[in-house]
C-alpha positions in Angstrom: -19.9 -20.6 4.7 -16.6 -20.4 2.9 -14.3 -18.2 4.9 -12.0 -17.5 2.0 -14.8 -16.3 -0.3 -16.3 -14.2 2.5 -13.1 -12.6 3.5 -12.1 -11.9 -0.1 -15.4 -10.3 -0.8 -15.4 -8.1 2.3 -11.8 -7.0 2.4 -11.2 -3.3 1.8 -8.5 -3.0 -0.9 -8.0 0.7 0.0 -6.4 -0.4 3.3 -3.8 -2.4 1.3 -3.2 -0.3 -1.8 -1.2 1.9 -1.7 1.1 0.6 1.0 0.4 2.3 4.4 4.0 2.0 5.5 6.3 4.9 5.5 10.0 4.2 4.6 10.9 4.5 8.3 8.3 1.9 9.3 9.3 -0.4 6.5 13.0 -0.2 7.5 12.1 -0.9 11.1 10.2 -4.0 10.0 13.0 -5.0 7.6 15.6 -4.7 10.3 13.6 -6.3 13.0 14.3 -9.9 14.0 10.7 -10.8 13.1 10.4 -12.6 9.8 8.2 -10.9 7.2 6.1 -14.1 6.7 5.0 -14.2 10.3 1.5 -15.4 11.3 0.0 -12.3 9.7 0.3 -12.6 6.0 -2.6 -10.4 5.6 -3.0 -7.8 8.4 -6.4 -6.8 7.1 -7.5 -10.4 7.4 -6.5 -10.5 11.0 -8.4 -7.3 11.7 -11.5 -8.9 10.2 -11.1 -11.8 12.7 -9.7 -14.5 10.5 -7.2 -16.4 12.5 -6.4 -19.2 10.0 -3.1 -18.3 8.5 -3.6 -20.5 5.4 -6.8 -18.6 4.5 -5.0 -15.3 5.2 -2.1 -16.3 3.0 -4.4 -17.4 0.2 -6.3 -14.1 0.4 -3.1 -12.1 0.4 -1.8 -14.1 -2.6 -5.1 -13.5 -4.5 -5.0 -9.8 -3.7 -1.5 -9.6 -5.1 -2.3 -11.5 -8.3 -5.4 -9.3 -8.9 -3.5 -6.0 -8.2 -2.9 -3.8 -11.2 0.5 -2.5 -12.3 0.2 0.7 -10.4 -0.7 -1.0 -7.2 2.2 -3.5 -7.5 4.7 -0.8 -8.4 4.0 1.1 -5.2 5.2 -1.9 -3.3 8.1 -2.6 -5.6 9.2 1.1 -5.3 9.0 0.8 -1.5 11.2 -2.4 -1.6 13.7 -0.7 -3.9 13.9 2.3 -1.5 14.6 -0.1 1.4 17.2 -1.9 -0.6 19.0 1.4 -1.5 18.8 2.9 2.0 
């Protein structure tokens, strides 16, 4: 069984789009000493039991590439708010 295909087919996009972070949570993550690209590129992948970070990163990348303009703009707006805070 191909973990990438299975994970990609079963992932719930509604848990990712729109961003579940509030501005306060995003700022706390941004200001923490933990790098953004930690072992959990795709938190939803981790919740589904996928421990291979390469597979998680590939799924996260595909989700971003497949996201429409509105989905991406929610994240870019959040990033802009953090930058201006």
